[in-house]
C-alpha positions as CSV (number, residue, x, y, z in Angstrom):
1,X,-15.7,26.0,-7.6
2,X,-15.7,26.6,-3.9
3,X,-18.1,23.7,-3.2
4,X,-15.9,21.4,-5.3
5,X,-12.9,22.6,-3.3
6,X,-14.7,22.1,0.0
7,X,-15.6,18.6,-1.0
8,X,-12.0,18.0,-2.1
9,X,-10.8,19.1,1.3
10,X,-13.4,17.0,3.0
11,X,-12.3,13.9,1.1
12,X,-8.6,14.7,1.6
13,X,-9.1,15.0,5.3
14,X,-10.8,11.6,5.4
15,X,-8.0,10.1,3.3
16,X,-5.4,11.6,5.6
17,X,-7.2,10.2,8.6
18,X,-7.2,6.8,7.0
19,X,-3.5,7.2,6.2
20,X,-2.6,8.2,9.8
21,X,-4.7,5.5,11.4
22,X,-4.1,2.5,9.1
23,X,-0.7,3.6,7.6
24,X,-2.1,2.7,4.2
25,X,-0.4,3.7,1.0
26,X,-1.5,7.2,-0.1
27,X,-1.8,6.1,-3.8
28,X,-4.1,3.3,-2.7
29,X,-6.2,5.7,-0.7
30,X,-6.5,8.2,-3.6
31,X,-7.5,5.4,-6.0
32,X,-10.1,4.1,-3.5
33,X,-11.7,7.5,-3.1
34,X,-11.6,8.1,-6.9
35,X,-13.4,4.8,-7.3
36,X,-16.0,5.4,-4.6
37,X,-16.8,9.1,-5.2
38,X,-18.6,10.9,-8.1
39,X,-15.6,12.8,-9.6
40,X,-18.0,15.5,-10.9
41,X,-18.7,16.6,-7.3
42,X,-15.2,17.6,-6.3
43,X,-12.0,19.2,-7.6
44,X,-10.1,16.0,-8.3
45,X,-6.6,17.6,-9.0
46,X,-6.9,19.6,-5.8
47,X,-7.9,16.5,-3.8
48,X,-4.9,14.6,-5.2
49,X,-2.6,17.4,-4.4
50,X,-3.8,17.7,-0.8
51,X,-3.8,14.0,-0.1
52,X,-0.4,13.4,-1.7
53,X,1.1,16.7,-0.5
54,X,0.6,16.4,3.2
55,X,2.6,13.1,3.6
56,X,5.3,14.4,1.3
57,X,5.8,17.6,3.4
58,X,5.0,16.0,6.7
59,X,8.2,16.9,8.6
60,X,8.0,20.6,7.7
61,X,4.2,20.7,8.4
62,X,4.6,19.0,11.9
63,X,7.5,21.4,12.7
64,X,5.2,24.3,12.2
65,X,2.5,22.8,14.4
66,X,4.6,21.4,17.3
67,X,5.4,24.8,19.0
68,X,1.7,25.7,19.1
69,X,0.3,22.5,20.7
70,X,0.6,21.4,24.3
71,X,1.2,17.7,23.6
72,X,3.0,15.6,20.9
73,X,1.5,15.7,17.5
74,X,0.7,11.9,17.8
75,X,-1.4,12.7,20.9
76,X,-3.7,15.1,19.0
77,X,-7.0,13.5,18.0
78,X,-6.5,11.9,14.6
79,X,-9.3,13.9,13.0
80,X,-7.9,17.2,14.3
81,X,-4.4,16.2,13.4
82,X,-5.5,15.5,9.8
83,X,-7.3,18.9,9.7
84,X,-4.3,20.8,11.1
85,X,-1.9,19.1,8.7
86,X,-4.2,19.9,5.8
87,X,-4.6,23.5,6.8
88,X,-0.8,24.0,7.3
89,X,-0.1,22.4,3.9
90,X,-2.6,24.7,2.2
91,X,-1.1,27.8,3.8
92,X,2.4,26.7,2.9
93,X,1.8,25.4,-0.6
94,X,-1.3,27.3,-1.9
95,X,-0.7,31.1,-1.5
96,X,-3.5,31.7,-4.0
97,X,-6.0,30.6,-1.3
98,X,-6.5,33.3,1.3
99,X,-5.5,32.2,4.8
100,X,-8.9,33.1,6.2
101,X,-10.5,30.6,3.7
102,X,-8.0,27.9,4.9
103,X,-8.8,28.6,8.5
104,X,-12.6,28.7,7.9
105,X,-12.5,25.4,6.0
106,X,-10.5,23.8,8.8
107,X,-13.0,25.0,11.4
108,X,-15.9,23.7,9.3
109,X,-14.3,20.3,8.9
110,X,-13.7,20.2,12.7
111,X,-17.3,21.1,13.4
112,X,-18.5,18.3,11.1
113,X,-16.0,15.6,11.9
114,X,-14.0,16.6,15.0
115,X,-14.6,16.3,18.7
116,X,-16.9,18.8,20.6
117,X,-15.0,22.1,20.7
118,X,-12.3,20.7,18.3
119,X,-13.1,23.6,15.9
120,X,-11.8,26.1,18.5
121,X,-8.5,24.2,18.8
122,X,-8.2,24.1,15.0
123,X,-9.0,27.8,14.8
124,X,-6.5,28.7,17.5
125,X,-3.6,26.8,16.0
126,X,-4.1,27.9,12.4
127,X,-4.8,31.5,13.4
128,X,-1.4,31.6,15.3
129,X,0.4,30.1,12.2
130,X,-1.1,32.6,9.7
131,X,1.3,35.5,10.5
132,X,4.3,33.1,10.1
133,X,3.2,31.4,7.0
134,X,1.5,34.3,5.3
135,X,3.2,37.4,6.8
136,X,2.2,39.9,4.1
137,X,-1.4,38.7,3.9
138,X,-1.8,38.5,7.7
139,X,-0.5,42.1,8.2
140,X,-3.7,43.3,6.4
141,X,-6.1,41.7,8.8
């Protein structure tokens, strides 16, 4: 399941990047990915949830990120912005997924798709958010 979830996150991040850069309709992006990808290789419901969920919760997601970054959210590299938004959404909306898994997935996506050292930025922001978004779970670390 975890490989299928990882692939769902990867595709959702790519879709969010597309949405941010081209301002394309989310439903169109979802349909495009579902037409292009082998649906047996990823968790389709989770992919749909992530890709549709981030834009629908964008204001609350960005409000969590803004205090932790040293520039406007629009100035953050689009790949890293997509990864941060995805991670914050998962921490807020998917308590069944341990926050360490969310952070690790974000770091891995940044290592693959982000700028050099972008994974450190992702790790720093998401790690600072974990105690706020997951207070009971973060206390145990």
